[in-house]
C-alpha positions in Angstrom: 36.6 7.6 8.3 39.4 7.6 5.8 42.5 5.5 5.3 45.3 6.2 6.0 45.0 10.0 6.3 42.9 9.5 9.3 46.0 9.8 11.4 46.0 13.6 11.0 42.7 13.7 12.8 44.3 13.6 16.2 46.1 16.8 15.5 43.0 18.5 14.3 40.6 17.7 17.1 40.6 19.8 20.3 40.2 18.6 23.8 36.7 17.3 24.7 34.4 19.2 26.9 32.0 16.9 28.7 28.6 17.7 29.9 27.0 16.0 32.9 24.9 13.0 32.1 22.2 14.6 34.3 21.4 16.8 31.3 19.4 14.0 29.9 15.8 15.0 30.4 12.9 12.6 31.0 11.8 13.3 27.5 15.2 12.4 26.1 15.3 9.2 28.1 11.9 8.1 26.9 12.9 8.7 23.4 16.2 6.8 23.8 14.7 3.4 24.2 15.6 2.1 20.7 17.9 2.5 17.8 16.0 2.5 14.5 19.1 3.0 12.2 21.2 -0.1 12.7 23.8 0.6 10.1 26.9 -0.7 8.3 29.0 1.2 5.8 30.0 -1.5 3.3 31.4 0.7 0.6 34.4 -1.6 -0.1 32.3 -4.8 -0.3 31.4 -4.5 -4.0 35.0 -4.5 -5.1 35.8 -7.4 -2.7 33.0 -9.5 -4.1 34.1 -8.7 -7.7 37.5 -10.0 -6.7 36.1 -13.2 -5.5 36.1 -12.6 -1.7 34.0 -15.0 0.3 32.1 -14.2 3.5 31.0 -16.8 6.0 28.4 -16.7 8.7 28.9 -17.9 12.3 28.2 -21.5 11.2 30.8 -21.3 8.4 28.3 -21.1 5.6 29.3 -18.9 2.6 26.7 -16.1 2.1 26.3 -12.7 0.7 27.8 -10.3 3.3 24.6 -8.3 3.2 22.6 -11.3 4.4 25.2 -12.0 7.1 25.0 -8.4 8.3 21.2 -8.4 8.2 21.2 -11.6 10.3 23.4 -9.7 12.8 20.8 -7.0 13.1 21.7 -4.5 10.3 18.7 -2.7 8.7 20.5 0.2 7.1 23.4 0.3 4.6 25.7 3.3 4.0 27.5 3.7 0.7 30.0 6.5 0.0 30.0 8.1 -3.4 33.0 9.8 -5.1 32.5 11.9 -8.2 35.1 10.4 -10.5 37.5 8.1 -8.6 40.4 6.6 -10.6 39.5 3.1 -9.3 36.1 3.1 -10.9 34.6 2.1 -7.6 32.3 4.1 -5.4 31.3 6.2 -8.4 27.8 6.8 -9.5 27.5 3.7 -11.7 28.8 1.4 -9.0 26.6 2.9 -6.3 23.5 2.6 -8.5 24.3 -1.1 -9.1 24.9 -2.0 -5.5 21.9 0.0 -4.3 19.7 -2.5 -6.2 21.2 -5.3 -4.1 20.9 -3.3 -0.9 17.2 -2.6 -1.5 16.5 -6.1 -2.7 17.5 -7.3 0.7 14.9 -5.0 2.3 17.6 -2.8 3.7 17.4 1.0 3.9 20.0 3.2 2.1 22.2 6.1 3.1 24.3 7.8 0.4 27.4 9.5 1.7 28.4 12.3 -0.6 32.1 13.1 -0.3 32.0 15.7 -3.1 35.5 14.6 -4.1 37.2 12.0 -6.3 38.8 10.6 -3.2 38.6 10.5 0.6 37.2 13.5 2.3 37.6 13.9 6.1 38.6 16.5 8.7 42.1 16.8 7.3 41.3 16.9 3.6 38.3 18.0 1.5 39.6 18.0 -2.1 37.4 19.3 -4.9 36.7 16.8 -7.6 38.8 17.5 -10.7 35.8 18.4 -12.7 35.0 21.3 -10.3 38.6 22.4 -9.8 38.0 25.8 -11.4 34.6 26.5 -9.8 34.3 29.3 -7.4 31.7 29.5 -4.7 28.9 30.5 -7.0 29.6 27.7 -9.5 30.1 25.2 -6.7 26.6 25.8 -5.4 25.3 24.8 -8.9 27.7 21.9 -9.0 26.6 20.5 -5.7 22.9 21.0 -6.5 23.1 19.4 -9.9 25.3 16.5 -8.8 23.3 15.7 -5.7 20.0 15.9 -7.6 21.3 13.7 -10.4 22.6 10.9 -8.1 19.4 11.0 -6.0 17.1 11.1 -9.1 19.0 8.3 -10.8 18.6 6.1 -7.7 14.9 7.1 -7.5 14.4 6.3 -11.2 15.6 2.7 -10.7 13.4 2.2 -7.6 16.1 2.6 -5.0 15.4 6.1 -3.6 17.8 6.9 -0.8 16.2 6.9 2.6 18.9 9.4 3.7 21.9 11.2 2.4 24.9 12.9 3.9 25.8 16.3 2.5 29.5 16.0 2.9 31.6 13.6 5.0 33.2 14.6 8.3 33.1 18.3 7.4 34.5 19.6 10.7 35.8 22.7 9.1 33.9 22.6 5.8 34.0 20.9 2.4 35.2 21.6 -1.1 38.2 23.4 0.1 39.2 26.2 -0.1 36.0 27.8 -1.2 33.8 25.9 1.3 36.3 25.9 4.2 35.4 27.6 7.4 38.0 30.3 7.9 38.0 32.9 10.6 34.8 31.5 11.9 33.0 32.3 8.7 30.4 29.7 7.8 29.0 31.8 4.9 30.3 29.8 2.0 29.8 26.4 3.7 26.3 27.4 4.4 25.6 28.1 0.7 26.9 24.7 -0.3 25.0 22.8 2.4 21.8 24.6 1.4 22.4 23.5 -2.2 22.8 19.9 -1.2 19.7 20.0 1.1 17.5 21.7 -1.5 18.6 19.2 -4.2 17.8 16.3 -2.0 14.4 17.5 -1.1 13.6 18.4 -4.7 14.4 14.8 -5.6 12.4 13.3 -2.8 11.0 15.3 0.1 11.1 12.4 2.5 14.8 11.6 2.1 16.5 12.7 5.3 19.5 15.0 5.1 22.4 14.2 7.5 25.2 16.7 8.2 28.1 14.8 9.5 31.2 15.8 11.5 33.7 13.8 13.6 32.9 15.9 16.6 31.7 13.2 19.1 34.8 14.0 21.1 34.0 17.6 21.8 30.8 19.3 22.7 32.4 22.7 22.2 33.6 21.8 18.7 30.2 20.4 17.8 28.4 23.5 19.1 30.8 25.7 17.2 30.1 23.9 14.0 26.3 23.3 14.2 25.7 26.8 15.7 27.7 28.1 12.8 25.7 26.5 10.0 22.4 27.1 11.8 23.2 30.8 11.9 23.5 30.7 8.1 20.0 29.3 7.8 21.1 25.7 6.9 18.4 23.0 7.4 19.1 19.4 8.2 17.2 16.5 9.6 19.8 14.4 11.4 23.0 15.3 13.1 25.7 12.7 12.3 28.9 12.2 14.5 31.8 9.9 14.2 33.0 8.1 17.3 36.1 6.0 17.5 37.2 5.5 21.2 40.9 5.5 20.4 40.6 9.0 18.9 37.5 10.5 20.4 37.7 9.7 24.1 35.4 8.1 26.6 32.0 6.6 26.0 30.6 8.9 28.7 31.8 12.0 26.9 30.4 10.8 23.6 27.0 10.3 25.4 27.2 13.8 26.7 27.8 15.2 23.2 25.0 13.2 21.7 22.6 14.3 24.4 23.5 18.0 24.0 23.3 17.8 20.2 19.8 16.3 20.5 18.5 18.8 23.0 20.3 21.9 21.5 19.0 21.5 17.9 15.9 19.4 18.4 17.1 17.0 15.7 17.7 13.3 15.7 21.4 12.2 16.2 23.3 9.2 14.9 26.8 7.8 15.3 27.5 7.8 11.6 30.8 5.9 12.0 32.4 3.7 14.6 34.6 0.6 14.7 37.0 -1.3 16.9 39.9 -3.7 16.3 39.8 -7.4 17.1 43.6 -7.7 16.9 46.7 -5.5 16.6 48.2 -7.9 14.0 48.3 -6.9 10.3 47.0 -9.1 7.4 48.9 -7.4 4.6 51.8 -5.1 3.7 49.9 -1.9 4.5 50.2 -0.9 8.2 47.0 -0.8 10.2 45.5 2.6 10.8 44.6 1.5 14.4 47.1 -0.5 16.5 45.7 -0.1 20.0 42.4 -0.2 21.7 40.6 1.4 24.7 40.6 0.5 28.4 38.3 -2.5 29.2 38.1 -3.8 25.7 40.8 -6.3 24.7 41.8 -6.6 21.0 39.9 -9.9 20.6 36.7 -11.0 18.9 35.0 -10.8 22.3 36.5 -7.3 23.0 35.4 -6.0 19.6 31.8 -7.2 20.2 31.7 -5.8 23.7 33.0 -2.4 22.6 30.5 -2.1 19.8 27.7 -3.1 22.2 28.9 -0.4 24.6 28.8 2.2 21.9 25.3 1.3 20.9 24.1 1.3 24.6 25.7 4.7 25.3 24.3 6.3 22.1 20.9 4.8 22.8 20.8 6.0 26.4 21.9 9.5 25.2 19.0 9.7 22.8 20.6 8.7 19.5 18.5 6.9 16.9 21.2 5.1 15.1 24.8 3.7 15.0 26.7 2.7 11.9 29.8 0.4 11.9 32.3 1.7 9.4 33.6 -0.9 6.8 32.8 -4.1 8.7 33.3 -6.1 5.5 36.7 -4.7 4.5 39.0 -7.6 5.3 42.3 -7.8 3.4 41.6 -8.9 -0.1 44.4 -8.5 -2.7 43.4 -5.8 -5.1 40.9 -4.0 -2.8 43.3 -1.3 -1.5 42.6 1.9 0.2 43.9 4.2 -2.5 41.4 4.8 -5.4 44.3 6.0 -7.5 46.1 2.7 -6.9 43.4 0.2 -5.7 45.0 -2.9 -7.2 48.3 -2.7 -5.3 47.6 -0.5 -2.3 46.7 -2.5 0.8 44.0 -2.4 3.5 44.8 -0.5 6.7 41.4 -1.6 8.2 41.8 -5.4 8.1 42.0 -5.6 11.9 38.9 -3.4 12.3 36.5 -5.4 10.1 34.1 -7.8 11.7 35.3 -10.6 9.4 38.6 -12.1 10.0 41.3 -12.6 7.3 39.6 -15.7 5.8 36.1 -14.1 5.8 34.6 -15.6 9.0 32.3 -13.3 10.8 32.8 -12.3 14.4 29.7 -13.8 16.1 30.0 -11.4 19.0 29.2 -8.3 16.9 25.4 -7.6 17.0 23.3 -4.6 16.1 20.5 -4.1 18.7 17.6 -1.8 18.7 
């Protein structure tokens, strides 16, 4: 999920192809009784806290947002990492520092490698400036060395990542144009994904590798992608999908995609990103990325909580093992903008999608449930 370029996603995603819910086998159903990865991507929280933002639990007590989220059921934190962002946030040093806080809370850690200096998503996968002149051969080395270095640095300080994403929403590849899927050729992307996988396992063999697309809307798209990388001999441990109902269609369709991904590849599946608005109103001068909701779920605190519960229930029933809420702590704080090249003055297009309101009060209706 990226702001505000996310809007291009609608033009990039094809119509969904649903599979019947009956495809859930008894084995799938038996395995679908619990979610073990109850996650939150809080990548913007470190900057918010540095700026003096306050977070309040349901009783109005100011607390560390990690403690509030843990109290709501979170057991897993996702942090994005950019190679050399202009903002100085979400880089290696900042991720290492915040990882200590995450692990000190007893939470598990997922590192989301964008392999960019800025947002990477289905509409853009910019190489980091340091790798701009690298061709596919050099990029394999770049990905390996960078992934290993970040993982090993985390490991050395006692915060070994429990899982990593090799790329973020890489529907048609990463590190464009070299790693882009063109004319159905996954050859270059396969080489890059293997480099990331091998580096992760060399650092720590038990760290799980997630390959993440935004294909929860379309089983045909998801099959095209994961069949494509599988044919290149790519290994991964968990299939990650993004699901936002306003962009990706019905819960039933999402469940069908999750079920098929699980059965087709024999790998665990997570919803790596989801979120829902509690209002259509805007807290700052930057327009909201999402201004409407989905049928049956009003844009209220109750509606936000109900929709997130429905996402978890659907994913669980379909056999997923985890659901991550994207940026629940990113309420509008002056100076914590979306643009890493202009973080101090760009605004927050996600302020109506956070689970904290504009004065930092948590929505008591949002719960993570196993």
